[in-house]
PyMOL Python script that loads the backbone (N, CA, C, O; Angstrom):
from pymol import cmd

cmd.read_pdbstr("""\
ATOM      1  N   MET A   1     101.697  64.849  32.578  1.00  0.00           N
ATOM      2  CA  MET A   1     101.025  66.112  32.805  1.00  0.00           C
ATOM      3  C   MET A   1      99.624  66.025  32.207  1.00  0.00           C
ATOM      4  O   MET A   1      99.461  65.636  31.051  1.00  0.00           O
ATOM      5  N   SER A   2      98.633  66.381  32.983  1.00  0.00           N
ATOM      6  CA  SER A   2      97.261  66.306  32.495  1.00  0.00           C
ATOM      7  C   SER A   2      96.938  67.524  31.628  1.00  0.00           C
ATOM      8  O   SER A   2      97.567  68.574  31.760  1.00  0.00           O
ATOM      9  N   GLY A   3      95.955  67.374  30.742  1.00  0.00           N
ATOM     10  CA  GLY A   3      95.552  68.471  29.861  1.00  0.00           C
ATOM     11  C   GLY A   3      94.598  69.422  30.550  1.00  0.00           C
ATOM     12  O   GLY A   3      94.132  69.179  31.663  1.00  0.00           O
ATOM     13  N   TRP A   4      94.328  70.483  29.873  1.00  0.00           N
ATOM     14  CA  TRP A   4      93.393  71.477  30.381  1.00  0.00           C
ATOM     15  C   TRP A   4      91.983  70.931  30.288  1.00  0.00           C
ATOM     16  O   TRP A   4      91.653  70.198  29.356  1.00  0.00           O
ATOM     17  N   ASP A   5      91.163  71.285  31.243  1.00  0.00           N
ATOM     18  CA  ASP A   5      89.755  70.886  31.224  1.00  0.00           C
ATOM     19  C   ASP A   5      88.921  72.164  31.366  1.00  0.00           C
ATOM     20  O   ASP A   5      88.368  72.446  32.429  1.00  0.00           O
ATOM     21  N   ILE A   6      88.845  72.924  30.279  1.00  0.00           N
ATOM     22  CA  ILE A   6      88.147  74.203  30.297  1.00  0.00           C
ATOM     23  C   ILE A   6      86.795  74.040  29.616  1.00  0.00           C
ATOM     24  O   ILE A   6      86.699  73.516  28.506  1.00  0.00           O
ATOM     25  N   ASP A   7      85.777  74.489  30.285  1.00  0.00           N
ATOM     26  CA  ASP A   7      84.421  74.449  29.741  1.00  0.00           C
ATOM     27  C   ASP A   7      84.121  75.798  29.089  1.00  0.00           C
ATOM     28  O   ASP A   7      83.840  76.764  29.799  1.00  0.00           O
ATOM     29  N   PRO A   8      84.172  75.894  27.755  1.00  0.00           N
ATOM     30  CA  PRO A   8      83.955  77.179  27.087  1.00  0.00           C
ATOM     31  C   PRO A   8      82.615  77.828  27.439  1.00  0.00           C
ATOM     32  O   PRO A   8      82.534  79.047  27.591  1.00  0.00           O
ATOM     33  N   GLU A   9      81.577  77.022  27.567  1.00  0.00           N
ATOM     34  CA  GLU A   9      80.272  77.601  27.921  1.00  0.00           C
ATOM     35  C   GLU A   9      80.288  78.163  29.329  1.00  0.00           C
ATOM     36  O   GLU A   9      79.680  79.201  29.590  1.00  0.00           O
ATOM     37  N   GLY A  10      80.981  77.487  30.242  1.00  0.00           N
ATOM     38  CA  GLY A  10      81.106  77.986  31.609  1.00  0.00           C
ATOM     39  C   GLY A  10      81.896  79.276  31.672  1.00  0.00           C
ATOM     40  O   GLY A  10      81.530  80.203  32.395  1.00  0.00           O
ATOM     41  N   VAL A  11      82.992  79.335  30.908  1.00  0.00           N
ATOM     42  CA  VAL A  11      83.794  80.558  30.851  1.00  0.00           C
ATOM     43  C   VAL A  11      82.954  81.693  30.276  1.00  0.00           C
ATOM     44  O   VAL A  11      82.983  82.814  30.784  1.00  0.00           O
ATOM     45  N   GLY A  12      82.206  81.396  29.213  1.00  0.00           N
ATOM     46  CA  GLY A  12      81.344  82.408  28.605  1.00  0.00           C
ATOM     47  C   GLY A  12      80.295  82.921  29.577  1.00  0.00           C
ATOM     48  O   GLY A  12      80.012  84.118  29.616  1.00  0.00           O
ATOM     49  N   ALA A  13      79.713  82.014  30.368  1.00  0.00           N
ATOM     50  CA  ALA A  13      78.700  82.421  31.346  1.00  0.00           C
ATOM     51  C   ALA A  13      79.294  83.337  32.407  1.00  0.00           C
ATOM     52  O   ALA A  13      78.674  84.325  32.801  1.00  0.00           O
ATOM     53  N   VAL A  14      80.496  83.007  32.865  1.00  0.00           N
ATOM     54  CA  VAL A  14      81.156  83.843  33.876  1.00  0.00           C
ATOM     55  C   VAL A  14      81.472  85.219  33.294  1.00  0.00           C
ATOM     56  O   VAL A  14      81.227  86.236  33.942  1.00  0.00           O
ATOM     57  N   LEU A  15      82.016  85.257  32.074  1.00  0.00           N
ATOM     58  CA  LEU A  15      82.345  86.538  31.452  1.00  0.00           C
ATOM     59  C   LEU A  15      81.087  87.370  31.184  1.00  0.00           C
ATOM     60  O   LEU A  15      81.127  88.599  31.255  1.00  0.00           O
ATOM     61  N   HIS A  16      79.992  86.715  30.881  1.00  0.00           N
ATOM     62  CA  HIS A  16      78.734  87.445  30.683  1.00  0.00           C
ATOM     63  C   HIS A  16      78.309  88.116  31.990  1.00  0.00           C
ATOM     64  O   HIS A  16      77.873  89.267  31.989  1.00  0.00           O
ATOM     65  N   LYS A  17      78.437  87.394  33.099  1.00  0.00           N
ATOM     66  CA  LYS A  17      78.104  87.973  34.410  1.00  0.00           C
ATOM     67  C   LYS A  17      79.045  89.130  34.745  1.00  0.00           C
ATOM     68  O   LYS A  17      78.619  90.154  35.279  1.00  0.00           O
ATOM     69  N   VAL A  18      80.320  88.956  34.426  1.00  0.00           N
ATOM     70  CA  VAL A  18      81.297  90.017  34.685  1.00  0.00           C
ATOM     71  C   VAL A  18      80.954  91.254  33.867  1.00  0.00           C
ATOM     72  O   VAL A  18      81.014  92.373  34.377  1.00  0.00           O
ATOM     73  N   ALA A  19      80.595  91.059  32.599  1.00  0.00           N
ATOM     74  CA  ALA A  19      80.229  92.190  31.735  1.00  0.00           C
ATOM     75  C   ALA A  19      79.023  92.923  32.291  1.00  0.00           C
ATOM     76  O   ALA A  19      78.973  94.152  32.253  1.00  0.00           O
ATOM     77  N   ASP A  20      78.047  92.182  32.810  1.00  0.00           N
ATOM     78  CA  ASP A  20      76.877  92.828  33.409  1.00  0.00           C
ATOM     79  C   ASP A  20      77.256  93.647  34.629  1.00  0.00           C
ATOM     80  O   ASP A  20      76.709  94.727  34.850  1.00  0.00           O
ATOM     81  N   ARG A  21      78.194  93.137  35.424  1.00  0.00           N
ATOM     82  CA  ARG A  21      78.631  93.870  36.617  1.00  0.00           C
ATOM     83  C   ARG A  21      79.461  95.102  36.223  1.00  0.00           C
ATOM     84  O   ARG A  21      79.390  96.142  36.878  1.00  0.00           O
ATOM     85  N   ALA A  22      80.230  94.972  35.169  1.00  0.00           N
ATOM     86  CA  ALA A  22      81.106  96.076  34.764  1.00  0.00           C
ATOM     87  C   ALA A  22      80.330  97.205  34.116  1.00  0.00           C
ATOM     88  O   ALA A  22      80.544  98.372  34.444  1.00  0.00           O
ATOM     89  N   GLY A  23      79.443  96.877  33.209  1.00  0.00           N
ATOM     90  CA  GLY A  23      78.747  97.918  32.467  1.00  0.00           C
ATOM     91  C   GLY A  23      77.250  97.885  32.605  1.00  0.00           C
ATOM     92  O   GLY A  23      76.555  98.708  32.008  1.00  0.00           O
ATOM     93  N   GLY A  24      76.741  96.958  33.375  1.00  0.00           N
ATOM     94  CA  GLY A  24      75.302  96.824  33.463  1.00  0.00           C
ATOM     95  C   GLY A  24      74.752  96.278  32.153  1.00  0.00           C
ATOM     96  O   GLY A  24      75.469  96.197  31.155  1.00  0.00           O
ATOM     97  N   GLU A  25      73.519  95.917  32.160  1.00  0.00           N
ATOM     98  CA  GLU A  25      72.910  95.364  30.953  1.00  0.00           C
ATOM     99  C   GLU A  25      72.853  96.377  29.822  1.00  0.00           C
ATOM    100  O   GLU A  25      72.879  96.007  28.648  1.00  0.00           O
ATOM    101  N   ASP A  26      72.773  97.655  30.174  1.00  0.00           N
ATOM    102  CA  ASP A  26      72.662  98.694  29.152  1.00  0.00           C
ATOM    103  C   ASP A  26      74.010  99.309  28.793  1.00  0.00           C
ATOM    104  O   ASP A  26      74.067 100.224  27.972  1.00  0.00           O
ATOM    105  N   GLY A  27      75.091  98.822  29.389  1.00  0.00           N
ATOM    106  CA  GLY A  27      76.414  99.374  29.125  1.00  0.00           C
ATOM    107  C   GLY A  27      76.690 100.667  29.870  1.00  0.00           C
ATOM    108  O   GLY A  27      77.772 101.239  29.744  1.00  0.00           O
ATOM    109  N   GLU A  28      75.724 101.129  30.643  1.00  0.00           N
ATOM    110  CA  GLU A  28      75.867 102.398  31.366  1.00  0.00           C
ATOM    111  C   GLU A  28      75.798 102.210  32.878  1.00  0.00           C
ATOM    112  O   GLU A  28      75.943 103.182  33.619  1.00  0.00           O
ATOM    113  N   GLY A  29      75.582 101.002  33.347  1.00  0.00           N
ATOM    114  CA  GLY A  29      75.436 100.775  34.781  1.00  0.00           C
ATOM    115  C   GLY A  29      76.687 100.137  35.364  1.00  0.00           C
ATOM    116  O   GLY A  29      77.787 100.324  34.844  1.00  0.00           O
ATOM    117  N   GLY A  30      76.520  99.396  36.427  1.00  0.00           N
ATOM    118  CA  GLY A  30      77.599  98.652  37.036  1.00  0.00           C
ATOM    119  C   GLY A  30      78.790  99.498  37.425  1.00  0.00           C
ATOM    120  O   GLY A  30      78.639 100.617  37.915  1.00  0.00           O
ATOM    121  N   LEU A  31      79.972  98.958  37.203  1.00  0.00           N
ATOM    122  CA  LEU A  31      81.214  99.636  37.563  1.00  0.00           C
ATOM    123  C   LEU A  31      81.369 100.948  36.806  1.00  0.00           C
ATOM    124  O   LEU A  31      81.854 101.934  37.362  1.00  0.00           O
ATOM    125  N   VAL A  32      80.965 100.965  35.558  1.00  0.00           N
ATOM    126  CA  VAL A  32      81.068 102.192  34.753  1.00  0.00           C
ATOM    127  C   VAL A  32      80.280 103.317  35.414  1.00  0.00           C
ATOM    128  O   VAL A  32      80.786 104.430  35.561  1.00  0.00           O
ATOM    129  N   ALA A  33      79.048 103.032  35.811  1.00  0.00           N
ATOM    130  CA  ALA A  33      78.213 104.049  36.452  1.00  0.00           C
ATOM    131  C   ALA A  33      78.771 104.452  37.814  1.00  0.00           C
ATOM    132  O   ALA A  33      78.715 105.622  38.195  1.00  0.00           O
ATOM    133  N   THR A  34      79.305 103.482  38.537  1.00  0.00           N
ATOM    134  CA  THR A  34      79.886 103.781  39.851  1.00  0.00           C
ATOM    135  C   THR A  34      81.067 104.726  39.721  1.00  0.00           C
ATOM    136  O   THR A  34      81.197 105.674  40.495  1.00  0.00           O
ATOM    137  N   LEU A  35      81.929 104.472  38.743  1.00  0.00           N
ATOM    138  CA  LEU A  35      83.083 105.354  38.547  1.00  0.00           C
ATOM    139  C   LEU A  35      82.653 106.744  38.101  1.00  0.00           C
ATOM    140  O   LEU A  35      83.231 107.743  38.530  1.00  0.00           O
ATOM    141  N   LYS A  36      81.650 106.811  37.248  1.00  0.00           N
ATOM    142  CA  LYS A  36      81.140 108.116  36.811  1.00  0.00           C
ATOM    143  C   LYS A  36      80.563 108.874  38.008  1.00  0.00           C
ATOM    144  O   LYS A  36      80.824 110.064  38.185  1.00  0.00           O
ATOM    145  N   SER A  37      79.786 108.178  38.819  1.00  0.00           N
ATOM    146  CA  SER A  37      79.193 108.793  40.000  1.00  0.00           C
ATOM    147  C   SER A  37      80.268 109.243  40.980  1.00  0.00           C
ATOM    148  O   SER A  37      80.156 110.313  41.579  1.00  0.00           O
ATOM    149  N   MET A  38      81.310 108.433  41.147  1.00  0.00           N
ATOM    150  CA  MET A  38      82.405 108.806  42.040  1.00  0.00           C
ATOM    151  C   MET A  38      83.053 110.099  41.563  1.00  0.00           C
ATOM    152  O   MET A  38      83.341 110.989  42.364  1.00  0.00           O
ATOM    153  N   GLY A  39      83.280 110.201  40.266  1.00  0.00           N
ATOM    154  CA  GLY A  39      83.883 111.417  39.712  1.00  0.00           C
ATOM    155  C   GLY A  39      83.013 112.632  39.952  1.00  0.00           C
ATOM    156  O   GLY A  39      83.508 113.703  40.304  1.00  0.00           O
ATOM    157  N   GLU A  40      81.705 112.462  39.761  1.00  0.00           N
ATOM    158  CA  GLU A  40      80.785 113.580  39.995  1.00  0.00           C
ATOM    159  C   GLU A  40      80.781 113.985  41.463  1.00  0.00           C
ATOM    160  O   GLU A  40      80.744 115.175  41.777  1.00  0.00           O
ATOM    161  N   HIS A  41      80.819 113.003  42.366  1.00  0.00           N
ATOM    162  CA  HIS A  41      80.825 113.307  43.794  1.00  0.00           C
ATOM    163  C   HIS A  41      82.129 113.970  44.232  1.00  0.00           C
ATOM    164  O   HIS A  41      82.125 114.876  45.065  1.00  0.00           O
ATOM    165  N   LEU A  42      83.236 113.514  43.668  1.00  0.00           N
ATOM    166  CA  LEU A  42      84.515 114.150  44.010  1.00  0.00           C
ATOM    167  C   LEU A  42      84.550 115.591  43.510  1.00  0.00           C
ATOM    168  O   LEU A  42      85.061 116.478  44.194  1.00  0.00           O
ATOM    169  N   ASP A  43      84.014 115.817  42.334  1.00  0.00           N
ATOM    170  CA  ASP A  43      83.945 117.180  41.792  1.00  0.00           C
ATOM    171  C   ASP A  43      83.070 118.058  42.687  1.00  0.00           C
ATOM    172  O   ASP A  43      83.430 119.194  42.997  1.00  0.00           O
ATOM    173  N   TYR A  44      81.935 117.529  43.094  1.00  0.00           N
ATOM    174  CA  TYR A  44      81.027 118.262  43.974  1.00  0.00           C
ATOM    175  C   TYR A  44      81.696 118.555  45.322  1.00  0.00           C
ATOM    176  O   TYR A  44      81.566 119.652  45.866  1.00  0.00           O
ATOM    177  N   ALA A  45      82.415 117.557  45.851  1.00  0.00           N
ATOM    178  CA  ALA A  45      83.104 117.749  47.135  1.00  0.00           C
ATOM    179  C   ALA A  45      84.139 118.869  47.027  1.00  0.00           C
ATOM    180  O   ALA A  45      84.281 119.683  47.939  1.00  0.00           O
ATOM    181  N   GLY A  46      84.847 118.904  45.923  1.00  0.00           N
ATOM    182  CA  GLY A  46      85.836 119.950  45.716  1.00  0.00           C
ATOM    183  C   GLY A  46      85.207 121.329  45.646  1.00  0.00           C
ATOM    184  O   GLY A  46      85.745 122.293  46.188  1.00  0.00           O
ATOM    185  N   LYS A  47      84.059 121.420  44.973  1.00  0.00           N
ATOM    186  CA  LYS A  47      83.368 122.712  44.861  1.00  0.00           C
ATOM    187  C   LYS A  47      82.836 123.172  46.215  1.00  0.00           C
ATOM    188  O   LYS A  47      82.891 124.356  46.547  1.00  0.00           O
ATOM    189  N   CYS A  48      82.326 122.229  46.981  1.00  0.00           N
ATOM    190  CA  CYS A  48      81.765 122.586  48.293  1.00  0.00           C
ATOM    191  C   CYS A  48      82.854 122.943  49.304  1.00  0.00           C
ATOM    192  O   CYS A  48      82.647 123.797  50.166  1.00  0.00           O
ATOM    193  N   ALA A  49      83.990 122.304  49.202  1.00  0.00           N
ATOM    194  CA  ALA A  49      85.057 122.535  50.178  1.00  0.00           C
ATOM    195  C   ALA A  49      85.620 123.945  50.061  1.00  0.00           C
ATOM    196  O   ALA A  49      85.963 124.564  51.069  1.00  0.00           O
ATOM    197  N   LYS A  50      85.717 124.451  48.849  1.00  0.00           N
ATOM    198  CA  LYS A  50      86.294 125.778  48.610  1.00  0.00           C
ATOM    199  C   LYS A  50      87.592 125.957  49.385  1.00  0.00           C
ATOM    200  O   LYS A  50      87.839 126.984  50.017  1.00  0.00           O
ATOM    201  N   SER A  51      88.404 124.917  49.306  1.00  0.00           N
ATOM    202  CA  SER A  51      89.668 124.905  50.044  1.00  0.00           C
ATOM    203  C   SER A  51      90.765 124.405  49.113  1.00  0.00           C
ATOM    204  O   SER A  51      90.651 123.325  48.534  1.00  0.00           O
ATOM    205  N   PHE A  52      91.809 125.180  48.973  1.00  0.00           N
ATOM    206  CA  PHE A  52      92.905 124.784  48.098  1.00  0.00           C
ATOM    207  C   PHE A  52      93.518 123.443  48.504  1.00  0.00           C
ATOM    208  O   PHE A  52      93.728 122.598  47.634  1.00  0.00           O
ATOM    209  N   PRO A  53      93.819 123.207  49.802  1.00  0.00           N
ATOM    210  CA  PRO A  53      94.412 121.918  50.185  1.00  0.00           C
ATOM    211  C   PRO A  53      93.478 120.733  49.892  1.00  0.00           C
ATOM    212  O   PRO A  53      93.929 119.676  49.452  1.00  0.00           O
ATOM    213  N   VAL A  54      92.173 120.918  50.140  1.00  0.00           N
ATOM    214  CA  VAL A  54      91.220 119.828  49.883  1.00  0.00           C
ATOM    215  C   VAL A  54      91.104 119.581  48.386  1.00  0.00           C
ATOM    216  O   VAL A  54      91.134 118.432  47.946  1.00  0.00           O
ATOM    217  N   ASN A  55      90.972 120.637  47.603  1.00  0.00           N
ATOM    218  CA  ASN A  55      90.896 120.487  46.147  1.00  0.00           C
ATOM    219  C   ASN A  55      92.151 119.826  45.593  1.00  0.00           C
ATOM    220  O   ASN A  55      92.072 118.981  44.702  1.00  0.00           O
ATOM    221  N   THR A  56      93.299 120.210  46.119  1.00  0.00           N
ATOM    222  CA  THR A  56      94.562 119.615  45.674  1.00  0.00           C
ATOM    223  C   THR A  56      94.587 118.125  45.997  1.00  0.00           C
ATOM    224  O   THR A  56      94.964 117.309  45.157  1.00  0.00           O
ATOM    225  N   ALA A  57      94.185 117.775  47.213  1.00  0.00           N
ATOM    226  CA  ALA A  57      94.182 116.366  47.627  1.00  0.00           C
ATOM    227  C   ALA A  57      93.218 115.546  46.772  1.00  0.00           C
ATOM    228  O   ALA A  57      93.551 114.439  46.350  1.00  0.00           O
ATOM    229  N   LEU A  58      92.030 116.083  46.515  1.00  0.00           N
ATOM    230  CA  LEU A  58      91.066 115.374  45.678  1.00  0.00           C
ATOM    231  C   LEU A  58      91.594 115.199  44.256  1.00  0.00           C
ATOM    232  O   LEU A  58      91.439 114.138  43.651  1.00  0.00           O
ATOM    233  N   GLY A  59      92.213 116.240  43.738  1.00  0.00           N
ATOM    234  CA  GLY A  59      92.790 116.162  42.398  1.00  0.00           C
ATOM    235  C   GLY A  59      93.895 115.125  42.312  1.00  0.00           C
ATOM    236  O   GLY A  59      93.971 114.370  41.343  1.00  0.00           O
ATOM    237  N   GLU A  60      94.748 115.087  43.319  1.00  0.00           N
ATOM    238  CA  GLU A  60      95.835 114.100  43.347  1.00  0.00           C
ATOM    239  C   GLU A  60      95.287 112.685  43.482  1.00  0.00           C
ATOM    240  O   GLU A  60      95.806 111.750  42.871  1.00  0.00           O
ATOM    241  N   PHE A  61      94.248 112.533  44.277  1.00  0.00           N
ATOM    242  CA  PHE A  61      93.605 111.223  44.427  1.00  0.00           C
ATOM    243  C   PHE A  61      93.090 110.732  43.078  1.00  0.00           C
ATOM    244  O   PHE A  61      93.334 109.593  42.681  1.00  0.00           O
ATOM    245  N   VAL A  62      92.375 111.609  42.382  1.00  0.00           N
ATOM    246  CA  VAL A  62      91.807 111.244  41.083  1.00  0.00           C
ATOM    247  C   VAL A  62      92.913 110.917  40.085  1.00  0.00           C
ATOM    248  O   VAL A  62      92.834 109.910  39.382  1.00  0.00           O
ATOM    249  N   GLU A  63      93.931 111.749  40.018  1.00  0.00           N
ATOM    250  CA  GLU A  63      95.015 111.518  39.069  1.00  0.00           C
ATOM    251  C   GLU A  63      95.768 110.219  39.369  1.00  0.00           C
ATOM    252  O   GLU A  63      96.253 109.549  38.456  1.00  0.00           O
ATOM    253  N   HIS A  64      95.860 109.872  40.650  1.00  0.00           N
ATOM    254  CA  HIS A  64      96.559 108.644  41.027  1.00  0.00           C
ATOM    255  C   HIS A  64      95.742 107.397  40.657  1.00  0.00           C
ATOM    256  O   HIS A  64      96.288 106.435  40.116  1.00  0.00           O
ATOM    257  N   TYR A  65      94.455 107.415  40.946  1.00  0.00           N
ATOM    258  CA  TYR A  65      93.629 106.213  40.766  1.00  0.00           C
ATOM    259  C   TYR A  65      92.934 106.116  39.422  1.00  0.00           C
ATOM    260  O   TYR A  65      92.477 105.034  39.053  1.00  0.00           O
ATOM    261  N   ARG A  66      92.836 107.218  38.673  1.00  0.00           N
ATOM    262  CA  ARG A  66      92.133 107.176  37.390  1.00  0.00           C
ATOM    263  C   ARG A  66      92.689 106.105  36.446  1.00  0.00           C
ATOM    264  O   ARG A  66      91.906 105.331  35.894  1.00  0.00           O
ATOM    265  N   PRO A  67      94.008 106.029  36.238  1.00  0.00           N
ATOM    266  CA  PRO A  67      94.517 105.004  35.318  1.00  0.00           C
ATOM    267  C   PRO A  67      94.166 103.575  35.765  1.00  0.00           C
ATOM    268  O   PRO A  67      93.824 102.727  34.941  1.00  0.00           O
ATOM    269  N   GLN A  68      94.254 103.325  37.055  1.00  0.00           N
ATOM    270  CA  GLN A  68      93.938 101.990  37.561  1.00  0.00           C
ATOM    271  C   GLN A  68      92.461 101.662  37.373  1.00  0.00           C
ATOM    272  O   GLN A  68      92.112 100.552  36.972  1.00  0.00           O
ATOM    273  N   LEU A  69      91.603 102.624  37.662  1.00  0.00           N
ATOM    274  CA  LEU A  69      90.169 102.398  37.510  1.00  0.00           C
ATOM    275  C   LEU A  69      89.794 102.230  36.038  1.00  0.00           C
ATOM    276  O   LEU A  69      88.987 101.366  35.696  1.00  0.00           O
ATOM    277  N   ASN A  70      90.374 103.047  35.179  1.00  0.00           N
ATOM    278  CA  ASN A  70      90.116 102.912  33.747  1.00  0.00           C
ATOM    279  C   ASN A  70      90.614 101.567  33.228  1.00  0.00           C
ATOM    280  O   ASN A  70      89.967 100.949  32.382  1.00  0.00           O
ATOM    281  N   ASN A  71      91.761 101.112  33.729  1.00  0.00           N
ATOM    282  CA  ASN A  71      92.284  99.813  33.316  1.00  0.00           C
ATOM    283  C   ASN A  71      91.381  98.666  33.741  1.00  0.00           C
ATOM    284  O   ASN A  71      91.246  97.681  33.015  1.00  0.00           O
ATOM    285  N   MET A  72      90.760  98.785  34.914  1.00  0.00           N
ATOM    286  CA  MET A  72      89.825  97.738  35.352  1.00  0.00           C
ATOM    287  C   MET A  72      88.693  97.596  34.343  1.00  0.00           C
ATOM    288  O   MET A  72      88.339  96.485  33.947  1.00  0.00           O
ATOM    289  N   VAL A  73      88.134  98.713  33.935  1.00  0.00           N
ATOM    290  CA  VAL A  73      87.031  98.684  32.985  1.00  0.00           C
ATOM    291  C   VAL A  73      87.522  98.187  31.626  1.00  0.00           C
ATOM    292  O   VAL A  73      86.859  97.369  30.987  1.00  0.00           O
ATOM    293  N   ALA A  74      88.671  98.673  31.186  1.00  0.00           N
ATOM    294  CA  ALA A  74      89.193  98.291  29.867  1.00  0.00           C
ATOM    295  C   ALA A  74      89.524  96.796  29.807  1.00  0.00           C
ATOM    296  O   ALA A  74      89.201  96.135  28.820  1.00  0.00           O
ATOM    297  N   LYS A  75      90.153  96.265  30.835  1.00  0.00           N
ATOM    298  CA  LYS A  75      90.496  94.844  30.847  1.00  0.00           C
ATOM    299  C   LYS A  75      89.245  93.975  30.860  1.00  0.00           C
ATOM    300  O   LYS A  75      89.183  92.949  30.182  1.00  0.00           O
ATOM    301  N   THR A  76      88.260  94.390  31.626  1.00  0.00           N
ATOM    302  CA  THR A  76      87.003  93.649  31.663  1.00  0.00           C
ATOM    303  C   THR A  76      86.335  93.678  30.297  1.00  0.00           C
ATOM    304  O   THR A  76      85.845  92.656  29.818  1.00  0.00           O
ATOM    305  N   ALA A  77      86.316  94.846  29.675  1.00  0.00           N
ATOM    306  CA  ALA A  77      85.691  94.967  28.358  1.00  0.00           C
ATOM    307  C   ALA A  77      86.413  94.114  27.326  1.00  0.00           C
ATOM    308  O   ALA A  77      85.774  93.462  26.500  1.00  0.00           O
ATOM    309  N   ARG A  78      87.751  94.116  27.370  1.00  0.00           N
ATOM    310  CA  ARG A  78      88.518  93.309  26.411  1.00  0.00           C
ATOM    311  C   ARG A  78      88.232  91.825  26.595  1.00  0.00           C
ATOM    312  O   ARG A  78      88.043  91.102  25.617  1.00  0.00           O
ATOM    313  N   ALA A  79      88.201  91.370  27.842  1.00  0.00           N
ATOM    314  CA  ALA A  79      87.941  89.953  28.097  1.00  0.00           C
ATOM    315  C   ALA A  79      86.562  89.563  27.583  1.00  0.00           C
ATOM    316  O   ALA A  79      86.395  88.512  26.964  1.00  0.00           O
ATOM    317  N   CYS A  80      85.584  90.409  27.842  1.00  0.00           N
ATOM    318  CA  CYS A  80      84.222  90.111  27.410  1.00  0.00           C
ATOM    319  C   CYS A  80      84.104  90.209  25.897  1.00  0.00           C
ATOM    320  O   CYS A  80      83.388  89.419  25.282  1.00  0.00           O
ATOM    321  N   PHE A  81      84.799  91.172  25.283  1.00  0.00           N
ATOM    322  CA  PHE A  81      84.779  91.306  23.824  1.00  0.00           C
ATOM    323  C   PHE A  81      85.415  90.077  23.181  1.00  0.00           C
ATOM    324  O   PHE A  81      84.878  89.529  22.219  1.00  0.00           O
ATOM    325  N   LEU A  82      86.571  89.642  23.716  1.00  0.00           N
ATOM    326  CA  LEU A  82      87.232  88.466  23.164  1.00  0.00           C
ATOM    327  C   LEU A  82      86.352  87.238  23.310  1.00  0.00           C
ATOM    328  O   LEU A  82      86.312  86.391  22.418  1.00  0.00           O
ATOM    329  N   ASN A  83      85.648  87.135  24.427  1.00  0.00           N
ATOM    330  CA  ASN A  83      84.743  86.012  24.615  1.00  0.00           C
ATOM    331  C   ASN A  83      83.636  86.037  23.564  1.00  0.00           C
ATOM    332  O   ASN A  83      83.267  84.991  23.031  1.00  0.00           O
ATOM    333  N   ARG A  84      83.105  87.216  23.263  1.00  0.00           N
ATOM    334  CA  ARG A  84      82.063  87.323  22.247  1.00  0.00           C
ATOM    335  C   ARG A  84      82.602  86.908  20.881  1.00  0.00           C
ATOM    336  O   ARG A  84      81.909  86.235  20.119  1.00  0.00           O
ATOM    337  N   ARG A  85      83.842  87.308  20.567  1.00  0.00           N
ATOM    338  CA  ARG A  85      84.443  86.924  19.287  1.00  0.00           C
ATOM    339  C   ARG A  85      84.631  85.418  19.214  1.00  0.00           C
ATOM    340  O   ARG A  85      84.347  84.810  18.182  1.00  0.00           O
ATOM    341  N   VAL A  86      85.109  84.801  20.304  1.00  0.00           N
ATOM    342  CA  VAL A  86      85.310  83.351  20.326  1.00  0.00           C
ATOM    343  C   VAL A  86      83.969  82.648  20.218  1.00  0.00           C
ATOM    344  O   VAL A  86      83.830  81.660  19.496  1.00  0.00           O
ATOM    345  N   GLU A  87      82.968  83.171  20.952  1.00  0.00           N
ATOM    346  CA  GLU A  87      81.628  82.587  20.914  1.00  0.00           C
ATOM    347  C   GLU A  87      81.072  82.641  19.490  1.00  0.00           C
ATOM    348  O   GLU A  87      80.540  81.648  18.993  1.00  0.00           O
ATOM    349  N   TRP A  88      81.194  83.788  18.841  1.00  0.00           N
ATOM    350  CA  TRP A  88      80.721  83.943  17.473  1.00  0.00           C
ATOM    351  C   TRP A  88      81.509  83.049  16.528  1.00  0.00           C
ATOM    352  O   TRP A  88      80.937  82.409  15.646  1.00  0.00           O
ATOM    353  N   GLY A  89      82.831  83.007  16.718  1.00  0.00           N
ATOM    354  CA  GLY A  89      83.681  82.184  15.863  1.00  0.00           C
ATOM    355  C   GLY A  89      83.349  80.715  15.963  1.00  0.00           C
ATOM    356  O   GLY A  89      83.350  80.016  14.949  1.00  0.00           O
ATOM    357  N   SER A  90      83.063  80.221  17.167  1.00  0.00           N
ATOM    358  CA  SER A  90      82.724  78.815  17.316  1.00  0.00           C
ATOM    359  C   SER A  90      81.374  78.511  16.680  1.00  0.00           C
ATOM    360  O   SER A  90      81.169  77.421  16.146  1.00  0.00           O
ATOM    361  N   ARG A  91      80.456  79.464  16.734  1.00  0.00           N
ATOM    362  CA  ARG A  91      79.172  79.267  16.065  1.00  0.00           C
ATOM    363  C   ARG A  91      79.362  79.214  14.555  1.00  0.00           C
ATOM    364  O   ARG A  91      78.758  78.390  13.867  1.00  0.00           O
ATOM    365  N   TRP A  92      80.212  80.107  14.051  1.00  0.00           N
ATOM    366  CA  TRP A  92      80.469  80.151  12.618  1.00  0.00           C
ATOM    367  C   TRP A  92      81.113  78.843  12.149  1.00  0.00           C
ATOM    368  O   TRP A  92      80.759  78.311  11.096  1.00  0.00           O
ATOM    369  N   GLN A  93      82.057  78.334  12.934  1.00  0.00           N
ATOM    370  CA  GLN A  93      82.756  77.104  12.552  1.00  0.00           C
ATOM    371  C   GLN A  93      81.848  75.888  12.608  1.00  0.00           C
ATOM    372  O   GLN A  93      82.092  74.898  11.919  1.00  0.00           O
ATOM    373  N   SER A  94      80.800  75.954  13.424  1.00  0.00           N
ATOM    374  CA  SER A  94      79.917  74.782  13.544  1.00  0.00           C
ATOM    375  C   SER A  94      78.928  74.674  12.391  1.00  0.00           C
ATOM    376  O   SER A  94      78.235  73.662  12.284  1.00  0.00           O
ATOM    377  N   TRP A  95      78.839  75.680  11.525  1.00  0.00           N
ATOM    378  CA  TRP A  95      77.914  75.619  10.396  1.00  0.00           C
ATOM    379  C   TRP A  95      78.427  74.726   9.370  1.00  0.00           C
ATOM    380  O   TRP A  95      77.787  74.542   8.335  1.00  0.00           O
TER     381      TRP A  95
END
""", "prot")
cmd.dss("prot")
cmd.show_as("cartoon", "prot")
cmd.util.cbc("prot")
cmd.orient("prot")
């Protein structure tokens, strides 16, 4: 059985790109901003519809997908955070 051939710098570069896509460079853009904007648009749609069935459907949609969408952001953040800890740890060990 052959061993793993993982390039830590390559993994770090990919996770850095993922972090930029998830939160943008400022932590407020990317997927985070898209989800915030989606929530604002759904709220606006509900107010404009002034319809109980439409408001109910929008509310159910949000309640159904909110945990999944939040998990996407949380998992991405954890992976990127762990990468930063490993990156820092390897720098510390090289001193």
